C-alpha positions as CSV (number, residue, x, y, z in Angstrom):
1,M,129.6,106.6,42.3
2,K,129.5,110.4,42.6
3,K,126.8,112.1,40.7
4,I,127.1,115.8,39.9
5,F,124.2,118.1,39.0
6,T,125.0,121.6,37.6
7,L,123.6,124.4,39.8
8,L,122.2,126.9,37.3
9,A,123.6,129.9,39.1
10,V,127.2,130.7,40.0
11,A,127.9,132.2,43.4
12,A,129.0,135.5,42.1
13,M,128.7,137.4,38.8
14,A,129.6,140.9,37.7
15,F,126.6,143.2,38.0
16,S,128.3,146.5,37.1
17,A,131.8,147.8,36.8
18,Q,131.8,148.9,40.5
19,A,129.9,146.1,42.2
20,E,129.3,142.4,42.2
21,I,126.1,140.5,43.0
22,T,126.3,137.2,44.9
23,Y,123.4,134.9,44.1
24,L,121.9,132.7,46.8
25,P,119.5,130.4,44.9
26,V,116.9,128.4,46.7
27,V,118.0,124.7,46.8
28,C,115.3,122.1,47.6
29,N,115.8,118.7,49.0
30,T,114.6,116.0,46.6
31,K,113.3,112.4,46.7
32,E,113.1,109.7,44.1
33,V,109.5,108.7,43.1
34,A,108.8,105.4,41.2
35,G,106.4,105.4,38.3
36,E,105.9,104.1,34.8
37,D,106.3,105.5,31.3
38,G,103.7,105.3,28.5
39,D,104.8,101.7,27.7
40,G,104.5,100.5,31.3
41,N,108.3,100.5,31.9
42,P,109.4,101.4,35.4
43,T,110.8,104.9,35.8
44,T,112.0,107.2,38.6
45,K,111.8,110.9,38.9
46,L,113.0,113.5,41.3
47,E,110.4,115.5,43.3
48,A,110.9,118.3,45.7
49,V,110.6,117.8,49.4
50,N,108.6,120.7,51.1
51,F,110.5,122.9,53.4
52,E,109.8,122.6,57.2
53,A,109.1,125.6,59.4
54,G,112.4,127.1,60.6
55,A,114.4,125.8,57.6
56,V,117.6,127.8,57.0
57,L,117.9,128.9,53.4
58,F,121.2,130.7,53.6
59,D,123.6,131.6,56.4
60,N,126.9,133.4,55.7
61,D,128.9,136.4,56.9
62,V,126.4,138.8,55.3
63,L,122.9,137.4,56.0
64,K,120.9,134.6,57.4
65,A,117.5,133.7,55.9
66,T,115.0,131.4,57.7
67,L,111.5,130.3,56.8
68,A,108.9,131.2,59.4
69,Y,106.5,128.4,58.4
70,A,106.4,125.3,56.2
71,G,106.6,126.0,52.5
72,K,105.6,124.0,49.4
73,A,108.6,123.4,47.3
74,G,109.3,122.8,43.6
75,I,112.2,122.0,41.3
76,N,113.0,121.9,37.5
77,A,111.7,125.3,36.7
78,E,113.5,127.6,34.3
79,Y,112.9,131.1,35.8
80,E,114.9,133.7,34.0
81,Y,115.2,137.1,35.6
82,N,116.0,140.3,33.7
83,L,118.4,142.3,35.8
84,N,118.0,145.4,33.6
85,A,114.4,145.6,34.6
86,A,115.5,146.5,38.1
87,D,118.8,148.3,37.5
88,E,119.8,150.3,34.5
89,T,123.5,149.6,35.2
90,A,123.0,145.8,34.9
91,T,125.0,144.0,32.2
92,P,122.4,142.5,29.7
93,S,124.3,139.2,29.4
94,M,124.2,138.6,33.1
95,T,120.7,137.0,33.3
96,P,120.4,134.6,36.3
97,V,118.3,131.5,35.8
98,F,117.0,129.7,38.9
99,T,115.3,126.3,39.1
100,D,114.1,125.6,42.7
101,W,111.4,127.6,44.6
102,F,109.0,127.6,47.5
103,E,105.6,129.2,47.9
104,F,106.0,132.7,49.3
105,R,103.2,134.6,51.2
106,S,102.0,135.9,54.5
107,K,99.9,138.5,56.1
108,K,101.3,142.0,56.8
109,P,103.2,142.2,60.1
110,A,101.2,143.7,63.0
111,E,102.5,145.3,66.2
112,G,103.5,142.6,68.7
113,V,103.2,139.8,66.1
114,W,106.6,138.6,64.9
115,P,106.8,136.8,62.5
116,P,103.7,137.9,60.7
117,E,100.8,135.5,60.6
118,A,100.6,132.8,58.0
119,D,98.2,133.3,55.1
120,G,97.3,129.8,53.9
121,S,99.0,126.4,54.4
122,N,102.5,125.7,53.0
123,R,103.2,129.4,52.4
124,T,105.8,131.3,54.3
125,P,107.6,134.6,54.5
126,V,111.4,134.8,54.8
127,M,112.9,135.9,58.2
128,L,116.0,137.9,57.4
129,E,119.0,138.7,59.7
130,M,121.4,141.1,58.1
131,K,124.8,140.7,59.7
132,Q,126.2,143.6,57.9
133,A,124.9,146.4,55.7
134,A,124.5,145.4,52.1
135,T,122.4,146.0,49.0
136,I,120.0,143.0,48.7
137,Y,117.8,141.6,45.9
138,A,114.8,139.2,45.9
139,F,113.8,137.1,42.9
140,V,110.2,135.9,42.8
141,R,108.0,134.6,40.1
142,T,104.6,136.2,40.8
143,G,101.4,137.5,39.4
144,N,100.6,141.0,38.6
145,N,100.2,142.2,42.2
146,K,104.0,142.5,42.8
147,N,103.6,143.0,46.5
148,I,107.1,141.8,47.5
149,T,107.7,143.8,50.6
150,L,110.4,144.1,53.3
151,W,109.4,145.0,56.8
152,G,111.4,146.0,59.9
153,T,110.7,144.7,63.4
154,D,108.7,147.9,64.0
155,C,106.3,146.7,61.3
156,A,107.3,149.7,59.1
157,E,107.8,149.0,55.4
158,V,111.3,149.4,54.0
159,A,110.9,151.1,50.7
160,R,112.4,149.4,47.7
161,T,115.2,151.3,45.8
162,S,114.1,149.8,42.5
163,Q,112.0,147.0,41.0
164,G,111.5,145.3,37.7
165,Y,109.0,142.9,36.2
166,T,109.1,140.9,33.0
167,T,106.2,138.7,31.7
168,D,106.7,135.0,31.8
169,P,106.5,133.9,28.1
170,T,104.7,130.7,29.2
171,S,102.0,132.5,31.3
172,E,100.9,136.0,30.6
173,S,99.3,136.3,34.0
174,N,102.7,135.7,35.7
175,G,106.2,137.2,35.5
176,F,109.6,137.5,37.0
177,F,109.9,140.2,39.7
178,V,113.2,141.6,40.9
179,A,113.2,143.8,43.9
180,R,116.2,145.8,45.2
181,W,117.0,147.5,48.5
182,D,120.2,149.6,48.7
183,N,122.4,149.7,51.7
184,L,120.1,147.8,54.0
185,P,121.4,148.3,57.6
186,A,122.3,145.3,59.8
187,G,119.3,144.1,61.8
188,S,116.2,141.9,61.6
189,Y,113.6,142.0,58.8
190,V,110.8,139.9,57.2
191,L,110.4,139.6,53.5
192,T,107.0,138.6,52.2
193,E,104.4,138.8,49.5
194,T,101.0,140.1,50.6
195,G,97.8,139.8,48.6
196,G,99.1,137.1,46.4
197,T,101.3,134.0,46.3
198,G,104.7,134.0,44.6
199,R,107.4,131.4,44.0
200,F,110.5,132.6,45.7
201,S,113.6,131.6,43.7
202,A,116.6,133.4,45.2
203,M,118.2,136.3,46.9
204,G,121.3,138.3,46.0
205,Y,123.5,140.8,47.7
206,E,126.3,143.3,47.1
207,A,128.7,143.5,50.0
208,G,132.4,144.1,50.9
209,E,135.2,141.7,50.9
210,S,134.1,140.2,54.2
211,G,131.2,138.6,52.4
212,I,131.2,135.6,50.0
213,A,131.4,138.1,47.1
214,G,135.0,138.7,48.0
215,I,136.0,135.1,47.5
216,E,138.3,134.8,44.5
217,A,137.2,132.4,41.7
218,D,140.2,130.2,41.4
219,E,140.7,126.6,40.7
220,N,143.1,126.4,43.7
221,A,140.5,127.9,46.1
222,P,139.5,125.6,49.0
223,V,136.6,123.3,48.6
224,E,133.6,123.7,50.9
225,Y,130.5,121.6,51.4
226,F,127.0,122.8,52.6
227,N,123.8,120.9,53.3
228,L,120.6,121.9,51.4
229,Q,119.8,124.4,54.2
230,G,123.0,126.3,53.4
231,I,124.9,125.2,56.5
232,R,128.6,124.3,56.2
233,V,129.4,120.6,56.6
234,N,132.9,119.6,57.6
235,N,132.7,115.9,56.7
236,P,129.9,115.3,54.2
237,E,128.8,111.8,53.6
238,N,125.7,109.7,52.7
239,G,123.6,112.4,51.1
240,L,123.1,115.3,48.7
241,F,125.3,118.4,49.3
242,I,126.4,121.6,47.7
243,R,130.1,121.7,46.8
244,R,131.6,125.1,46.4
245,Q,135.0,126.1,45.2
246,G,135.7,129.7,44.6
247,N,132.6,131.1,42.8
248,K,131.4,127.8,41.4
249,A,128.9,125.5,43.0
250,V,127.4,122.2,42.1
251,K,125.1,119.7,43.8
252,V,126.9,116.4,44.6
253,V,125.8,113.0,46.0
254,L,128.4,111.6,48.3
């Protein structure tokens, strides 16, 4: 029997009258863990499987994102990001909510060291390959340090165009950070948090029609399947996959 789980972010949403943002949420693999409820009855729950070093988060016509090191993963969060905090043109009703995450941190890159050195176990930066120029976003739940930084292969920091931070109502010492870089050229980069550890939830981008943002949301659009690393699968079977049709995506067990 096919089970369908709603993915709490659509593939594309209007960000302003002139541009669209395509969300790329982190999607963790999961496992069933046996347990008992308070009455001693057997139960099962889903737990996240940690990411391995080299795991591919996303790979499409615009960008490829890979984890440099192993990363602790989590699921079932409700992280709500205020787009207006990062861009005054954002539509207030367009508030993305992401559920899956991994621990995000590394040391600053140094000359001759690529990727940057790890900073603690099960924490990792994101290695980013921009296949075409695009405006990109990073969505991270983090503490008050807000050191979400993009670096080029020359170890020079790429300045953020804008940023926004809203306090997590469940934890005053943490909040939801949105960082934006406009018209980032094609090339190789590393995205990391230094001086603190965040929970990386998603990326986003604005690009031309050659990117996924140009796919029309239509019930007659072709159906595509991807594994949990974001790689397209032609004949999915015996596992958990992401099913995408137009601008809608769901997790399915086949």
